[in-house]
C-alpha positions in Angstrom: 198.6 43.5 111.0 200.1 41.4 113.8 203.3 43.5 113.5 201.2 46.7 113.8 199.5 45.4 116.9 202.7 44.3 118.5 204.3 47.6 117.7 201.3 49.4 119.3 201.6 47.3 122.4 205.3 47.9 122.6 204.8 51.7 122.3 202.1 51.5 125.0 204.5 49.7 127.4 207.3 52.1 126.6 205.1 55.1 127.3 203.2 53.6 130.2 206.2 52.5 132.2 207.9 55.9 132.7 204.5 57.5 133.2 203.8 55.0 136.0 207.1 55.8 137.7 206.3 59.5 137.3 202.9 59.0 138.9 204.4 57.1 141.8 207.0 59.8 142.3 204.3 62.6 142.3 202.2 60.6 144.6 205.1 60.1 147.0 205.9 63.8 146.9 202.2 64.6 147.5 202.2 62.3 150.6 205.3 63.8 151.9 203.9 67.3 151.6 200.8 66.1 153.5 203.0 64.6 156.2 204.9 67.9 156.6 201.6 69.8 156.9 200.3 67.4 159.6 203.5 67.6 161.5 203.5 71.4 161.3 199.9 71.5 162.8 200.9 69.0 165.4 203.9 71.0 166.4 202.1 74.4 166.4 198.9 73.4 168.2 199.6 70.3 170.2 203.3 70.3 171.2 204.5 73.9 171.1 202.2 75.2 173.9 203.5 72.5 176.3 207.2 73.1 175.6 207.5 75.4 178.6 210.5 76.6 180.4 210.0 73.7 182.9 210.1 71.2 180.0 213.2 72.8 178.6 214.8 72.4 182.0 213.9 68.7 182.1 211.0 68.9 184.6 209.4 65.4 184.9 205.9 66.8 185.4 206.2 68.9 182.2 207.4 65.8 180.3 204.5 63.8 181.6 202.0 66.5 180.5 203.4 66.4 176.9 203.4 62.5 177.0 199.7 62.6 177.9 199.0 65.1 175.0 200.8 62.9 172.5 199.7 59.5 173.8 196.6 59.2 171.5 198.7 59.9 168.4 201.3 57.3 169.4 198.8 54.6 170.5 196.9 54.6 167.2 200.1 54.6 165.2 199.5 57.9 163.6 203.0 58.9 164.7 205.8 56.4 165.4 208.3 58.7 167.1 208.5 62.4 168.2 211.6 64.5 169.0 212.0 68.1 169.9 215.4 69.7 169.2 217.1 72.9 170.1 219.3 74.7 167.6 222.5 73.3 169.3 221.4 69.7 168.6 220.0 68.9 172.0 216.9 66.7 172.3 214.6 68.4 174.9 211.8 66.0 174.4 211.1 62.5 173.0 208.6 59.9 173.6 211.7 57.7 174.3 212.8 59.4 177.5 216.3 58.0 177.4 217.0 60.4 174.5 216.0 63.5 176.4 219.0 65.6 177.2 221.3 64.0 174.7 223.2 66.3 172.3 224.2 65.4 168.8 225.5 67.5 165.9 224.1 71.1 165.8 221.2 71.3 163.4 221.6 72.7 159.9 220.8 76.5 160.1 218.6 76.0 157.0 216.1 74.1 159.2 215.5 77.4 161.1 215.3 79.7 158.1 211.5 79.7 158.0 211.2 77.6 154.7 208.7 75.2 156.3 210.8 72.2 157.0 211.3 69.1 154.9 210.1 65.5 154.6 211.8 62.4 153.2 211.2 58.7 152.8 214.4 56.9 153.7 216.2 54.4 156.0 217.2 55.8 159.4 220.9 55.2 160.0 222.1 58.3 161.9 223.4 58.3 165.4 220.2 59.8 166.8 218.2 57.0 165.1 219.1 54.3 167.6 215.5 53.4 168.1 214.4 53.7 164.4 217.2 52.0 162.6 215.6 48.6 162.5 212.2 49.8 161.2 213.2 50.0 157.5 212.1 53.0 155.5 210.2 55.7 157.5 208.8 59.0 156.7 211.0 61.5 158.5 209.7 65.1 158.9 211.4 68.2 160.2 209.3 71.4 160.8 210.2 74.6 162.5 208.2 76.0 165.4 208.9 77.6 168.8 208.6 77.0 172.5 206.1 78.8 174.7 208.8 81.4 175.5 209.5 82.0 171.8 212.8 80.0 171.6 213.1 78.5 168.1 212.8 74.7 168.0 212.8 71.9 165.5 210.1 69.3 165.8 210.9 65.9 164.3 208.3 63.2 163.7 208.5 59.7 162.1 205.6 58.0 160.3 205.2 54.5 158.9 205.8 54.4 155.1 202.4 52.6 154.6 200.7 56.0 154.3 203.0 57.0 151.5 202.6 53.6 149.8 198.8 53.7 150.1 198.7 57.2 148.6 200.9 56.1 145.8 198.7 53.2 145.0 195.5 55.3 145.3 196.8 58.0 142.9 198.2 55.4 140.5 194.9 53.5 140.5 193.0 56.7 140.0 195.1 58.1 137.1 196.5 55.0 135.4 193.1 53.6 134.1 192.3 57.0 132.6 195.7 57.2 130.9 195.6 53.7 129.6 192.1 54.0 128.4 192.9 57.2 126.5 196.0 55.6 125.0 194.0 52.5 124.1 191.4 54.6 122.3 194.2 56.3 120.4 195.6 52.9 119.4 192.2 51.7 118.3 191.7 54.9 116.3 195.0 54.1 114.5 194.2 50.4 114.1 191.8 50.7 111.2 194.1 52.8 109.0 197.0 50.7 110.1 195.2 47.5 109.0 194.3 49.2 105.7 197.9 50.2 105.2 199.2 46.7 106.0 196.8 45.2 103.5 197.8 47.7 100.9 201.4 47.0 101.4 200.8 43.2 101.3 198.8 43.7 98.0 201.7 45.7 96.6 204.1 43.0 97.6 202.0 40.4 95.9 201.7 42.6 92.8 205.4 43.2 92.7 206.0 39.4 93.0 203.7 38.8 90.1 205.3 41.5 88.0 208.7 39.9 88.7 207.4 36.5 87.7 205.8 37.9 84.6 209.1 39.7 83.7 211.0 36.4 84.0 208.4 34.5 82.0 208.3 37.2 79.4 212.1 37.0 79.1 211.9 33.2 78.7 209.1 33.5 76.1 211.2 36.1 74.1 214.2 33.9 74.4 212.2 31.0 72.9 210.9 33.2 70.1 214.3 34.4 69.1 215.7 30.9 69.3 212.9 29.5 67.2 213.4 32.3 64.6 217.1 31.7 64.5 216.7 28.0 64.1 213.9 28.0 61.5 215.2 30.9 59.4 218.7 32.2 59.8 220.4 29.0 60.7 218.6 27.0 58.0 219.4 29.6 55.4 223.1 29.7 56.4 223.3 25.9 56.6 221.8 25.7 53.1 224.2 28.3 51.8 227.2 26.4 53.3 226.1 23.3 51.3 226.0 25.4 48.1 229.5 26.6 48.9 230.6 23.1 49.5 229.2 22.0 46.1 230.9 24.9 44.4 234.1 24.0 46.1 233.9 20.5 44.7 232.6 21.3 41.2 233.3 25.0 40.5 236.2 26.6 38.8 239.5 25.5 40.2 240.8 29.1 40.8 237.7 29.9 42.8 237.7 26.8 45.1 239.8 28.4 47.8 237.4 31.3 48.0 234.4 28.9 48.2 236.2 26.9 50.9 236.8 30.1 52.9 233.2 31.1 52.6 232.0 27.6 53.6 234.2 27.6 56.6 232.9 31.0 57.8 229.3 29.9 57.2 229.8 26.7 59.2 231.4 28.5 62.0 228.6 31.0 62.1 226.1 28.2 62.1 227.8 26.6 65.1 227.8 29.9 66.9 224.2 30.5 66.3 223.2 27.0 67.4 225.2 27.5 70.6 223.3 30.8 71.1 219.9 29.0 70.5 220.9 26.4 73.1 221.6 29.2 75.6 218.4 31.1 74.6 216.2 28.1 74.7 217.1 26.2 77.9 216.4 22.5 78.4 213.2 21.3 79.9 214.1 21.2 83.7 210.9 19.3 84.4 211.8 16.5 82.0 215.6 16.4 82.7 215.7 17.3 86.4 217.8 20.1 87.9 221.1 18.1 88.2 221.0 17.0 84.5 220.0 20.5 83.4 222.9 22.0 85.3 225.3 19.4 83.9 224.3 20.3 80.3 224.6 24.0 81.1 228.1 23.3 82.5 229.0 21.3 79.4 228.1 24.2 77.1 230.8 26.4 78.8 233.5 24.3 77.2 232.7 26.2 73.9 233.8 29.3 75.7 237.0 27.9 77.1 235.8 27.6 80.6 235.9 24.4 82.7 233.1 23.8 85.1 233.7 21.5 88.1 230.4 20.1 89.3 229.4 18.9 92.8 225.8 18.1 92.5 223.7 15.1 93.6 222.4 12.6 91.0 218.8 13.5 91.9 217.2 16.4 93.7 213.8 16.3 95.3 212.9 20.0 94.8 209.8 21.9 93.8 209.5 22.5 90.1 209.3 26.3 90.4 212.4 26.3 92.7 214.3 24.1 90.3 213.5 26.4 87.4 214.6 29.4 89.5 217.9 27.9 90.5 218.6 26.9 86.8 217.9 30.5 85.8 220.3 31.8 88.4 223.0 29.4 87.2 222.4 30.3 83.6 222.6 34.0 84.4 225.7 33.7 86.5 227.5 31.6 83.9 226.6 34.0 81.1 228.0 36.9 83.2 231.1 34.8 83.8 231.6 34.4 80.0 231.0 38.1 79.3 232.8 39.7 82.1 234.9 37.5 84.4 237.7 36.3 82.1 237.7 33.1 84.1 239.2 29.7 83.3 237.5 27.6 85.9 234.1 27.6 87.6 233.0 25.5 90.6 229.3 24.8 90.8 227.8 23.0 93.8 224.3 22.0 94.8 223.7 21.1 98.4 220.5 19.8 99.9 220.1 20.6 103.6 217.3 19.8 106.0 215.2 22.8 105.2 216.9 24.5 102.3 218.6 24.0 99.0 221.9 25.9 98.4 223.6 26.4 95.1 227.0 28.0 95.0 228.9 29.2 91.8 232.5 30.3 92.2 234.9 31.4 89.5 238.5 32.4 89.3 238.0 35.5 87.2 238.9 39.1 87.7 236.1 39.9 90.2 234.2 43.1 90.6 232.6 45.4 93.2 229.1 44.2 93.9 228.1 47.5 95.4 229.1 49.5 92.4 228.0 47.1 89.7 224.6 48.5 89.0 225.4 49.1 85.4 225.2 46.8 82.3 225.5 43.1 82.5 224.0 42.6 85.9 220.3 43.4 85.5 219.4 39.8 85.1 221.2 38.9 88.3 219.5 41.7 90.1 216.1 40.5 88.8 216.8 37.0 90.0 217.9 38.4 93.4 214.5 40.1 93.8 212.7 37.0 92.6 214.4 34.7 95.1 213.9 37.2 97.9 210.2 37.4 97.1 210.2 33.6 97.3 211.6 33.7 100.8 215.2 32.9 99.8 218.4 34.9 99.3 221.0 35.5 96.7 224.4 36.6 98.0 227.2 37.9 95.7 230.7 38.0 97.1 233.7 39.4 95.1 236.9 41.0 96.4 237.4 43.1 93.3 240.8 41.6 92.9 239.9 38.2 91.8 237.1 35.6 91.9 233.4 35.9 92.4 231.1 33.7 94.4 227.3 33.6 94.1 225.2 31.7 96.6 221.5 31.1 96.1 219.5 29.7 99.0 215.9 28.6 98.9 213.7 27.1 101.6 212.9 23.6 100.5 209.4 22.8 99.3 208.7 19.1 98.6 208.2 18.5 94.9 204.7 18.0 93.6 205.8 14.6 92.2 
């Protein structure tokens, strides 16, 4: 459930962040449009009628009249700077009188094409911005209008960026809560089915873990049953028959004694094989012996198959009983696969206790195999153990180059033994 909540929160942040930037951009665009409309009205109704032939000629009285008209706007900070341009780039009026009469680059013809002007929020770094360059970002607006005699002019006004920032904040505060609330309602609507799904998945994981445990326990139970049946019936009968053959060998007809000896030898060899099988089928009591001793006995049994096992294990191992049994089962399964498939001569088995985990590594010098392609016979038990260890919070790693040697490493997080 926590993962679901964190995922929902992450999705909310990932969606809300670009939406917030989009809202800010739209609010800025809206504020710039408003600034352009205000400037257009200012140019058409307040400035344009006073841009007379006298003002265009630089008459001081005409300039003073326009100053008086614009003084209220400038005093209350509604406008920071005003300039009136002719098409050839000459400033015919500015509230900064030293700019009047100066000529800069000719204006872009697009400014006089009747499209309504433009507005931008930016730093002022051009040559004509001598008195605005130190003010940071300003709203710069160009609109097209005309002098009293009809001569086309460009009116330029500068506004403080606070108006744009305020409108951005206002729009964001107006829209963001609605958006976030809607998204929160959507997340809450998904929360209940999400929790139900998480619980169902968890229940399935628990069920799967139990099924794996039952499968292993059932396998051990069946091994014990087969071992008991072999010991109590088949082995006893074959052992008894071998004694009969031995008696016939000693007291039977002379010409038949070689046959009886051959039969006795075969029977005794089969009895030894079956007893070795029962030892493999019915493992020692790990609780009673401890994991190191149980592994030592398992390694000793490999000599019957012509395989030498080099051990590197501690004399004692403080490990949880279930984990000890699990590691023993892994070792038994790996060594059985080594006997059946690896054609190995030597196996190295190590058991290492770390601060928070127990690591068992089994490495042979056999022919190796491809772990990715080995989903067929002979590896089901190992796959079952991998799933079991994974469910217990550990890992089982199989490494084989395919050209020689296989290494199996089982890692379990340590749990103090109940003893």
